[in-house]
N, C-alpha and C positions, 0 to 999 in steps of 0.2 A: 181308429181307423180300420176299414174292411178292405181287403184285397181279393179281386175277383175277376173274372173274364168275361168276354162277349159271348152271345148265344151260341156263335159258329168257330168259337177260337179253336186254333188246333193244337194239338198234344204238346208241340215244342213251345207255343206260348204258355201254354197252361202251366208249364214246369218254369217258365221264367217267373209268371206270375208268383208263383209257391216259392220260389227262391227270393224274391223281391220281399213277399210278406217275412219271410225270416229276417232277411236284411234290416226291414223296418221295425221289427217287433209288433209285427200287426198279425190281424186273423186272417188266414186265407179263408173264403166261403167259395164253393161249388156251386156254380151260377143255376146250374138245371132249370133253365128257362124260367127264373124268378123275375119278375121286372124289380127296378131298385125302390119303389115306394114299399111293395110288397117285403123286401128286405130289412128295411128300416124297421117295420112293424114287429119282425120276426127276431133280428139280432140286436136291434135296442141301439143304432147307432147311425149317425146321418152322414158320415163321411167315408166316401165309397172312392177307391184307386182300381178302376177298371182296364185291365191290359187285354188288349185284341191284337190282331195279327198287324204288327207295325203301326200300332195306335196306343197312344194311351189318354185315358180320361179321368178326369178328376169331378166328382159330383157331391155337393154338399146340398141335401136336399131342400128345396124350397129357397135358397141363396145363390149358388152359383155352379155353372155346366162349364168346364173347361177341358178342350182335347190340347194336347201339346201339339207345337209349333213353332218354329224359330220366325215366324214372321218376319219384321223389317230388317232382324237381325240377318236373316237369308240373304236380302238384297244387299245391305252394308259388307257382308263377308263376301259376295262376288265382286263388289267393287276394288276390295283390297285385293284380292286375287289378280284383278285385271291393272293392277298398279296406281289405283286412283286412291285419293287421302280420305281420311274419315277425322271428323272434328275430336272426337274422343282420343284415338291413339294420337293425333299430335298435340292436344294437351297435356297428355300424360307422359310424352316422351319414352313410350312404351317402345322397343327393340327386338329382333328376333332374339332368340335365347332367355328372355326376361322369366321372371317370376312375378306374377299379379294376383293378391288378394282382393277379389271382390265381395265387398262385405254385406252388401244387399242384393243377392243375386235375383229375386223375384223371379221370373221366367226362365232366365239365364242368357237375354239376349246379348247384353255387353258381354258377357264370359265367352260368350262364342266368338263375337269380333275380336277381343283380345285374344283367344286361341288361336286363331287364325294368323295375328300380327306375330306372337311370341314365336309361332312353328313348331315343329315336333320336337326340338332341344329346349324350349321353354315349358312353362307349368303355369295354370290358371287355379287356384282355388276358388270356388263359390261358396260363399256363407250365406246360408237362409235359416231364420228363426223359426217360421212357419212351416210344421210338419206336412202340412198339405201341399203347400208350394215345393218344398223339398224333396217330397214323394213323387210327384208328378213330374219337375224336372230331372230329378235323379234318373227315373225311369225313361223319360224321351229323350233324353239325351245319350242312352244307350242303345235305344232302340230303333230311333226315327232315322229313315232313310230317305235323304234327296236325292238328284240327280248327280249331285256333284261330289265325287269321292272326297276332295278335299275337305268339304265342308262336313261332310260324315267323319272324317278322321277329325278333324278338330272338336266335334263334341264328344268324341269317345275319350279324348284326352284329358278334359274338364274335371276335376275332381270336385265333388259334391261334399260339404260339410254342413251337418244340422247342428242349430245352436245360435245363440246370441254373439252377434260380432264381437263385441268388450269382451267376453270369455274368451273366445277367440284370439284375439291380440294379445289379451293378457299372458297367454301359454305360448307367444313366439318370442325368440331370442330377440335380440337388437340386430337389425339392419339385414334381416332375413328372407327379405321379399325387395323386389323392384318396386314396385308399384301397389298403392293401399287405393282403392276405389269404393265410393260411397255413392249410390244412387238412391236416396230414400223416398218413399212414397209421397207425391206434393200436395199438399193442403188442397190447390185449386189443380183439379184435373186439367192436363193440355189438350186433350183429345179423347174421346168416347168411342173408341174403336172396339171390334171386337174381343180383343183380348185384353185391352187395359180395362172393360167395366169389371169383369167377373174377376179380373185380378185385384182390382179394389176391395172386392168382398173379404177377401181373406187375407190380404197383406198386412205386414207390421206397419201401423200410422205413426209410431211414435217419434219425435224429435232427435235428431242426432245429439250425442252428449258432448261436451267439451271433454271430457275423459277419454271419449273414442277417439278424438282428435290427437291428443297428445298421445295416446298408443300408439295411432297410426304413424304420428313423428317419428316415433321411435323404433319402429318395426321398418319402415321404409328405408331404402338407400338412395330412390331417386325424387318420387314425387308423390303426395297424397291429394286426390282429386274427388272433388265433390260435383255431381251433375245437380243442377237445380234450375229454378226459372230465371230468367236474367236479371230480374229486376228484384231478387229474393235478397231479403235481410241477414239470411245464413252465411253467406260469405263474409260479411262483416262480423257477424256475432262469434264464429267459429276460426275466425285469423285465417282465413284463406286472402294472401296478398296479390295474387294474378288471377284475372277472370278473364278466359275466352270466350267470347259470344260464337253460339251455334243455333244459325237460323234466326226466325224472329223471335222465339220463345225461351228457348234453351240456353244457356250457358255452363261452362265447366269453369269451377274454381280450382286453383292449383296453388300447394304450397311446395316449392322447389327445395328439394333436403339441402342440396348441396349449397345453396344460399342460406339456411338457416342453422348451418353449423356453428 
């Protein structure tokens, strides 16, 4: 992966880009007015993270082009701040000050909603296996500016971790977080939105393994939660004993740890 900047990026944001490249172990390249296709030929790399003034873009040439934006998570976060309910928060039984492990971060949408719910004394860890998504979301959460200070603060509080969620779970102590959450990429897309279509090009499409659920049961204190299509056979296959419907297409499978001790 190459980290670079936009054509008119300020010195401050160039510095951000250089530091991020170092954190990612990626190559930083000065843009110098070069087009992305030209840079592909020159540097022989197809993955580019482009840092601009208050904006982050990931390009995989010929496949996908994504700019970080909280999308629907922003609306859900505003609803929570206004005291309204959220299906995911209700199903997971998350409360202020809880610790949440989001095993399939994707674009970080659910992590942001969890971060609003747990507040400034809680903690959300977001694990993403795909380097491209991890880099885009890590930079986006750090630098994106909305018009709602509480949402900006919730973004900054999320801890991004790169790696397979099973490896992460195995390294954690028993009952070390309150909620373990899974939102794997659906085999059948629910919507073809501007954010979902490019995400499907780079996301991990692997099915959840029973070993991951077993480790999640060990690590969680309150609940293990799976977001899936409402008629999915994954709930039964993986042992989720409670299913809460959310809208016409989605559902949350829940394992209540207190009821399984």
